[in-house]
C-alpha positions as CSV (number, residue, x, y, z in Angstrom):
1,X,8.7,8.3,3.3
2,X,10.4,5.5,5.2
3,X,14.0,5.5,6.1
4,X,16.4,2.5,6.4
5,X,18.0,1.1,9.4
6,X,21.5,-0.3,9.5
7,X,20.3,-3.7,8.3
8,X,18.6,-2.4,5.2
9,X,15.1,-2.7,6.6
10,X,12.6,0.2,6.5
11,X,12.4,1.8,9.9
12,X,8.9,1.5,11.3
13,X,7.8,-1.1,8.8
14,X,7.3,-3.7,11.5
15,X,5.7,-1.0,13.7
16,X,3.0,0.0,11.2
17,X,-0.4,-0.3,12.8
18,X,-2.8,-3.2,12.4
19,X,-5.7,-2.2,10.3
20,X,-8.3,-4.5,11.9
21,X,-11.6,-2.9,12.8
22,X,-14.5,-1.0,11.1
23,X,-13.4,1.6,8.6
24,X,-16.5,3.8,8.3
25,X,-17.6,7.1,6.8
26,X,-16.2,6.1,3.5
27,X,-17.1,7.4,0.0
28,X,-16.9,4.5,-2.5
29,X,-15.0,5.2,-5.7
30,X,-17.5,4.4,-8.5
31,X,-16.8,1.1,-10.3
32,X,-14.0,0.1,-8.0
33,X,-16.1,-1.7,-5.3
34,X,-17.6,-5.1,-5.8
35,X,-20.6,-5.1,-8.1
36,X,-22.8,-6.6,-5.4
37,X,-22.1,-3.7,-3.0
38,X,-24.8,-1.0,-3.5
39,X,-24.4,2.1,-1.4
40,X,-27.3,4.5,-1.7
41,X,-26.5,8.0,-2.9
42,X,-25.5,10.2,-0.1
43,X,-24.9,7.4,2.4
44,X,-21.5,6.3,3.7
45,X,-19.9,2.9,3.2
46,X,-17.7,0.9,5.5
47,X,-15.1,-1.9,5.3
48,X,-14.6,-4.4,8.1
49,X,-11.0,-5.6,8.4
50,X,-10.3,-8.8,10.3
51,X,-6.9,-10.5,10.4
52,X,-5.7,-8.5,7.5
53,X,-8.7,-9.4,5.3
54,X,-11.7,-7.4,4.2
55,X,-14.4,-9.4,6.0
56,X,-17.4,-7.3,5.1
57,X,-18.0,-4.4,2.7
58,X,-21.2,-2.4,2.3
59,X,-23.4,0.5,3.4
60,X,-22.6,1.7,6.9
61,X,-26.3,1.5,7.7
62,X,-26.3,-2.2,7.1
63,X,-23.2,-3.1,9.2
64,X,-24.0,-6.5,10.7
65,X,-24.4,-6.6,14.5
66,X,-21.4,-9.0,14.8
67,X,-19.1,-6.2,13.8
68,X,-20.6,-3.3,15.8
69,X,-18.2,-3.6,18.8
70,X,-15.0,-3.7,16.7
71,X,-12.5,-0.7,16.9
72,X,-13.5,2.2,14.7
73,X,-11.5,4.1,12.1
74,X,-13.2,7.3,10.9
75,X,-12.4,8.1,7.3
76,X,-14.2,11.5,7.6
77,X,-15.8,11.1,4.1
78,X,-12.6,10.2,2.3
79,X,-12.8,8.6,-1.2
80,X,-11.9,4.9,-0.9
81,X,-10.3,3.0,-3.8
82,X,-8.5,-0.3,-4.0
83,X,-4.8,-0.2,-3.5
84,X,-3.1,0.9,-6.8
85,X,-1.4,-1.7,-8.9
86,X,1.7,-0.9,-11.0
87,X,1.7,-3.8,-13.5
88,X,4.8,-3.1,-15.6
89,X,8.1,-2.0,-14.1
90,X,11.8,-2.6,-14.5
91,X,12.4,-1.2,-10.9
92,X,15.6,-3.1,-10.1
93,X,18.7,-2.0,-12.0
94,X,22.1,-0.4,-11.5
95,X,22.9,3.2,-12.2
96,X,20.8,5.6,-14.3
97,X,20.9,7.2,-17.7
98,X,20.2,10.9,-17.3
99,X,23.3,11.6,-19.4
100,X,21.7,9.9,-22.4
101,X,18.6,12.0,-21.9
102,X,20.8,15.1,-22.1
103,X,22.7,13.8,-25.1
104,X,19.6,13.2,-27.1
105,X,18.3,16.6,-26.3
106,X,21.6,18.1,-27.5
107,X,21.1,16.3,-30.8
108,X,22.9,13.0,-30.4
109,X,21.5,10.2,-32.5
110,X,20.6,6.7,-31.1
111,X,23.8,5.4,-32.7
112,X,25.9,8.1,-31.2
113,X,24.5,7.4,-27.7
114,X,25.2,3.7,-28.2
115,X,28.8,4.4,-29.3
116,X,29.3,6.4,-26.2
117,X,28.4,3.3,-24.2
118,X,24.8,4.2,-23.7
119,X,21.5,2.4,-24.2
120,X,20.5,-0.8,-22.5
121,X,24.2,-1.9,-22.6
122,X,24.9,0.9,-20.1
123,X,22.2,-0.5,-17.7
124,X,23.5,-4.1,-18.2
125,X,27.0,-3.0,-17.3
126,X,25.9,-1.1,-14.2
127,X,23.6,-3.9,-13.1
128,X,26.2,-6.6,-13.5
129,X,28.7,-4.5,-11.5
130,X,26.4,-3.9,-8.6
131,X,26.0,-6.4,-5.7
132,X,22.6,-7.6,-4.6
133,X,22.7,-5.3,-1.6
134,X,23.6,-2.4,-3.8
135,X,20.7,-3.1,-6.2
136,X,18.4,-3.4,-3.2
137,X,19.6,0.0,-1.8
138,X,19.1,1.7,-5.2
139,X,15.6,0.3,-5.7
140,X,14.3,1.2,-2.2
141,X,13.7,5.0,-2.9
142,X,12.0,4.2,-6.2
143,X,9.7,1.7,-4.5
144,X,9.0,4.1,-1.6
145,X,7.9,6.8,-4.0
146,X,5.3,4.5,-5.6
147,X,4.1,3.1,-2.2
148,X,3.6,6.7,-0.9
149,X,1.2,7.2,-3.7
150,X,-0.9,4.2,-2.8
151,X,0.6,1.3,-4.8
152,X,-0.2,-2.0,-3.0
153,X,1.0,-4.4,-5.7
154,X,3.8,-4.1,-8.3
155,X,5.4,-6.1,-11.0
156,X,9.2,-6.1,-11.1
157,X,11.0,-7.5,-14.2
158,X,14.5,-8.7,-14.6
159,X,16.2,-8.1,-18.0
160,X,19.3,-5.9,-17.2
161,X,21.5,-8.9,-16.1
162,X,21.2,-11.0,-19.3
163,X,23.2,-13.7,-17.6
164,X,22.0,-16.3,-15.1
165,X,23.8,-14.9,-12.0
166,X,22.8,-11.3,-12.7
167,X,19.2,-12.1,-13.7
168,X,19.0,-14.1,-10.4
169,X,20.3,-11.1,-8.5
170,X,17.6,-8.8,-9.9
171,X,14.8,-11.3,-9.1
172,X,16.1,-11.9,-5.6
173,X,16.1,-8.2,-4.9
174,X,12.5,-8.0,-6.2
175,X,11.5,-10.7,-3.7
176,X,13.4,-8.9,-0.9
177,X,11.6,-5.6,-1.6
178,X,8.2,-7.3,-1.2
179,X,9.2,-8.8,2.1
180,X,10.9,-5.7,3.5
181,X,8.0,-3.3,2.6
182,X,5.0,-5.6,3.0
183,X,3.8,-5.1,-0.6
184,X,2.7,-7.7,-3.2
185,X,5.5,-8.2,-5.7
186,X,5.1,-10.2,-8.9
187,X,8.4,-11.1,-10.5
188,X,8.8,-11.4,-14.3
189,X,11.8,-13.0,-16.0
190,X,12.7,-10.8,-19.0
191,X,16.0,-12.6,-20.0
192,X,15.0,-12.0,-23.6
193,X,15.1,-8.2,-23.2
194,X,18.1,-7.5,-25.4
195,X,21.1,-9.4,-26.8
196,X,24.0,-9.2,-24.3
197,X,27.3,-7.9,-25.9
198,X,29.0,-11.2,-25.5
199,X,26.3,-12.8,-27.7
200,X,26.5,-10.2,-30.5
201,X,25.5,-11.9,-33.8
202,X,24.5,-15.1,-32.0
203,X,20.9,-14.5,-31.0
204,X,19.8,-18.1,-31.4
205,X,22.5,-19.2,-29.0
206,X,21.4,-16.7,-26.5
207,X,17.7,-17.7,-26.8
208,X,18.8,-21.3,-26.2
209,X,20.6,-20.2,-23.1
210,X,17.4,-18.3,-21.9
211,X,15.2,-21.3,-22.5
212,X,17.3,-24.2,-21.5
213,X,19.4,-22.9,-18.6
214,X,18.3,-19.5,-17.2
215,X,14.5,-19.9,-17.1
216,X,14.5,-23.5,-15.7
217,X,17.1,-22.6,-13.0
218,X,15.3,-19.4,-11.9
219,X,11.9,-21.1,-11.9
220,X,13.3,-23.9,-9.7
221,X,14.4,-21.3,-7.2
222,X,10.9,-19.9,-7.0
223,X,12.0,-16.5,-8.5
224,X,9.7,-16.4,-11.5
225,X,6.0,-15.6,-11.5
226,X,5.7,-14.8,-15.3
227,X,7.9,-14.7,-18.4
228,X,8.2,-11.7,-20.8
229,X,10.0,-11.1,-24.1
230,X,10.8,-7.9,-26.0
231,X,9.5,-8.8,-29.5
232,X,10.6,-6.1,-31.9
233,X,12.9,-5.5,-34.9
234,X,15.6,-4.2,-32.5
235,X,15.1,-7.1,-30.1
236,X,13.8,-10.7,-30.6
237,X,11.9,-12.2,-33.6
238,X,8.5,-13.8,-33.5
239,X,10.1,-17.3,-33.8
240,X,12.5,-16.5,-30.9
241,X,9.6,-15.2,-28.8
242,X,7.6,-18.4,-29.4
243,X,10.6,-20.5,-28.4
244,X,10.7,-18.6,-25.0
245,X,6.9,-19.0,-24.6
246,X,7.2,-22.7,-25.2
247,X,9.8,-23.0,-22.5
248,X,7.6,-21.1,-20.1
249,X,4.6,-23.2,-21.0
250,X,6.6,-26.4,-20.3
251,X,7.2,-25.0,-16.8
252,X,3.6,-23.9,-16.3
253,X,4.5,-20.2,-16.0
254,X,2.3,-17.6,-17.6
255,X,3.6,-15.2,-20.3
256,X,3.3,-11.6,-21.3
257,X,4.9,-9.6,-24.0
258,X,6.5,-6.2,-24.9
259,X,4.4,-6.1,-28.1
260,X,3.9,-3.8,-31.1
261,X,5.8,-0.8,-29.5
262,X,7.7,0.3,-32.6
263,X,6.2,-1.8,-35.3
264,X,3.5,-4.5,-35.9
265,X,5.4,-7.7,-35.4
266,X,2.3,-9.8,-34.8
267,X,3.5,-10.5,-31.3
268,X,0.1,-9.8,-29.7
269,X,-1.6,-12.5,-31.7
270,X,1.2,-14.9,-30.8
271,X,1.0,-14.0,-27.1
272,X,-2.8,-14.4,-27.1
273,X,-2.3,-18.0,-28.5
274,X,-0.3,-18.7,-25.4
275,X,-3.0,-17.2,-23.1
276,X,-0.8,-14.2,-22.2
277,X,-1.7,-12.2,-19.2
278,X,-1.0,-9.0,-21.0
279,X,0.5,-7.3,-24.1
280,X,2.3,-4.1,-23.2
281,X,3.0,-0.8,-25.2
282,X,0.9,-1.9,-28.3
283,X,1.1,1.4,-30.1
284,X,1.1,-0.5,-33.4
285,X,-1.4,-3.1,-32.5
286,X,-3.5,-4.4,-35.4
287,X,-7.2,-5.4,-35.7
288,X,-6.1,-9.0,-35.8
289,X,-4.1,-8.5,-32.6
290,X,-7.0,-6.9,-30.8
291,X,-9.4,-9.8,-31.8
292,X,-6.9,-12.3,-30.6
293,X,-6.4,-10.5,-27.3
294,X,-10.2,-10.2,-26.8
295,X,-10.6,-13.9,-27.4
296,X,-7.8,-14.9,-25.0
297,X,-8.8,-12.4,-22.2
298,X,-5.4,-10.7,-22.6
299,X,-5.1,-7.2,-21.0
300,X,-3.7,-4.3,-23.0
301,X,-1.2,-2.4,-20.9
302,X,-0.7,1.2,-21.9
303,X,2.6,2.9,-21.0
304,X,2.2,6.6,-21.6
305,X,5.5,7.4,-19.9
306,X,7.6,5.6,-22.6
307,X,5.4,7.1,-25.3
308,X,6.0,10.6,-23.9
309,X,9.8,10.2,-23.3
310,X,10.4,8.8,-26.7
311,X,8.2,11.5,-28.2
312,X,6.2,9.0,-30.1
313,X,3.3,10.1,-32.3
314,X,1.6,6.8,-33.2
315,X,-1.2,6.4,-30.7
316,X,-2.3,3.0,-29.4
317,X,-5.7,2.0,-30.9
318,X,-7.7,3.0,-27.9
319,X,-11.1,3.3,-29.6
320,X,-10.8,-0.1,-31.2
321,X,-9.7,-1.7,-27.9
322,X,-12.6,0.0,-26.2
323,X,-15.1,-1.2,-28.8
324,X,-13.7,-4.7,-28.6
325,X,-14.0,-4.7,-24.8
326,X,-10.3,-5.5,-24.2
327,X,-9.5,-4.4,-20.7
328,X,-6.9,-1.6,-20.6
329,X,-4.4,-1.2,-17.8
330,X,-2.0,1.7,-17.2
331,X,1.4,1.5,-15.7
332,X,4.6,3.5,-15.1
333,X,7.0,1.2,-17.1
334,X,9.6,2.5,-14.7
335,X,13.0,2.0,-16.3
336,X,16.2,4.1,-16.6
337,X,16.1,4.5,-20.4
338,X,12.6,5.4,-21.7
339,X,10.3,5.9,-18.7
340,X,12.0,7.1,-15.5
341,X,8.6,7.6,-14.0
342,X,7.8,7.2,-10.3
343,X,4.2,8.3,-10.2
344,X,1.3,6.0,-11.2
345,X,-1.2,8.8,-10.8
346,X,0.8,10.9,-13.3
347,X,0.6,8.0,-15.7
348,X,-3.2,8.0,-15.2
349,X,-3.3,11.7,-16.1
350,X,-1.1,11.1,-19.1
351,X,-3.3,8.2,-20.3
352,X,-6.2,10.6,-20.2
353,X,-4.5,13.5,-21.9
354,X,-2.3,11.7,-24.4
355,X,-4.4,8.6,-25.1
356,X,-7.9,10.0,-24.4
357,X,-8.9,7.5,-21.7
358,X,-11.9,8.5,-19.7
359,X,-11.4,9.0,-15.9
360,X,-13.2,5.7,-15.1
361,X,-11.0,3.9,-17.6
362,X,-7.9,5.4,-16.2
363,X,-8.8,4.5,-12.6
364,X,-9.7,1.0,-13.6
365,X,-6.5,0.9,-15.5
366,X,-4.4,1.4,-12.3
367,X,-6.5,-0.9,-10.2
368,X,-8.8,-3.6,-11.5
369,X,-7.4,-4.1,-15.0
370,X,-3.8,-3.8,-13.7
371,X,-4.4,-6.5,-11.2
372,X,-5.8,-8.8,-14.0
373,X,-2.6,-8.1,-16.0
374,X,-0.6,-9.7,-13.2
375,X,-3.0,-12.6,-12.6
376,X,-4.1,-11.0,-9.3
377,X,-7.7,-10.3,-10.2
378,X,-9.0,-12.4,-7.3
379,X,-7.0,-10.7,-4.6
380,X,-6.3,-7.1,-5.8
381,X,-7.7,-4.2,-7.7
382,X,-11.2,-4.2,-6.1
383,X,-12.7,-3.5,-2.8
384,X,-14.6,-6.6,-1.9
385,X,-15.1,-9.0,1.0
386,X,-12.8,-12.0,1.3
387,X,-9.8,-10.2,-0.2
388,X,-6.6,-9.0,1.5
389,X,-7.0,-5.5,3.0
390,X,-5.4,-3.2,0.4
391,X,-7.1,0.1,0.0
392,X,-6.4,3.8,-0.1
393,X,-8.3,6.8,1.4
394,X,-8.0,10.0,-0.5
395,X,-9.0,13.4,0.9
396,X,-10.6,14.6,-2.4
397,X,-14.1,15.6,-3.3
398,X,-14.5,13.3,-6.3
399,X,-12.7,10.4,-8.1
400,X,-11.8,12.6,-11.1
401,X,-9.3,14.4,-9.0
402,X,-7.1,11.4,-8.9
403,X,-6.5,11.7,-12.6
404,X,-6.8,15.5,-12.7
405,X,-4.1,16.7,-10.3
406,X,-0.4,16.0,-11.1
407,X,2.8,16.9,-9.3
408,X,1.7,16.0,-5.7
409,X,0.7,12.9,-3.8
410,X,-2.8,13.2,-2.5
411,X,-3.0,9.8,-0.8
412,X,-4.0,9.9,2.8
413,X,-4.2,6.7,4.7
414,X,-2.9,3.6,2.9
415,X,-3.9,0.1,4.1
416,X,-1.5,-2.4,2.6
417,X,-1.6,-6.1,3.4
418,X,-3.7,-5.3,6.5
419,X,-1.3,-2.7,7.9
420,X,-1.9,1.1,8.1
421,X,0.6,3.4,6.3
422,X,0.2,7.2,6.4
423,X,-2.3,9.2,8.2
424,X,-5.2,11.4,6.9
425,X,-4.4,15.1,7.1
């Protein structure tokens, strides 16, 4: 794990090695290399990295002569996957909510927790009180934990500021994290996450603020890659959600949705009509929602950490999503209230054990489909020539081990944005 210098930059980040050269003696992870790369059974593969890009990918025996003299990196038979993609996180926030976890276990109701100052209001208060530098410092160890496991691209949402200056603060920190750690960060504006206390009973006035002031200002500052809404009985209505989507469409920004987590609001079908990148949670997703998502190419993002923490019992419609051919991604949903998870591999394991995903589905869910959920399908989530060099070497015997083990970090060498992080044991 990296440590910080006095200026808030990760020590050694700039000194990470250039990954250029021939990475050979690789074992391709099934389904996670480009479809046109056929490596015969029992043979090794290799990846040529030049100027931070994967210039050539294929069987080692077919390495073109033009690359033969390049420096060599021996993977010693390690399994090679694309860099992992965590496509749904709330990584930047102030404080934490372990006390609420303890209160709930001791028998406190949701209302009692809220009366004690808990719930999202607690995170909003702590986020508003923290400076940008404080939020950055708090987010660093969370990001480091994910990077150490092989994450090479991550989404970071706002939504704990619920006022322009504080939403801006969260999104600026997200951008800074990407720059400081050399990782692809996609920012999502989630101003419509909850109603801030000062707007109690005035939801339309707050939605107007989100659409007419907050989103245009943050988009103009280059801080917004996508727009999200929490569409639910305890959050925002279908009509309010559509108002936010219309504002995003006017600005040419893609949308996504916290959809059908606690009830079937019809949010997924609405999101699909706006060409949403993803619908996330979707435990109560209907057949109509599935059909709409299929037609729109919208990704279903499964969040087993929140399902587990909330002790939910209503499973997402996995079999129906599978039958319809809707791509399923898996993410940590890292947040202080309902999914304080910092292991994407644990989420893959939980998606298998709780949701009954197969191993190939789970691994595609944290790579290929997760990249699609962020609009990064042309640059991340697959080992293929012409893409940025983001891949992970795992000292394991077979791909199933990535979803099988939990409680340790088996990543060996991580190549992220063309730089080497970590060393094979």
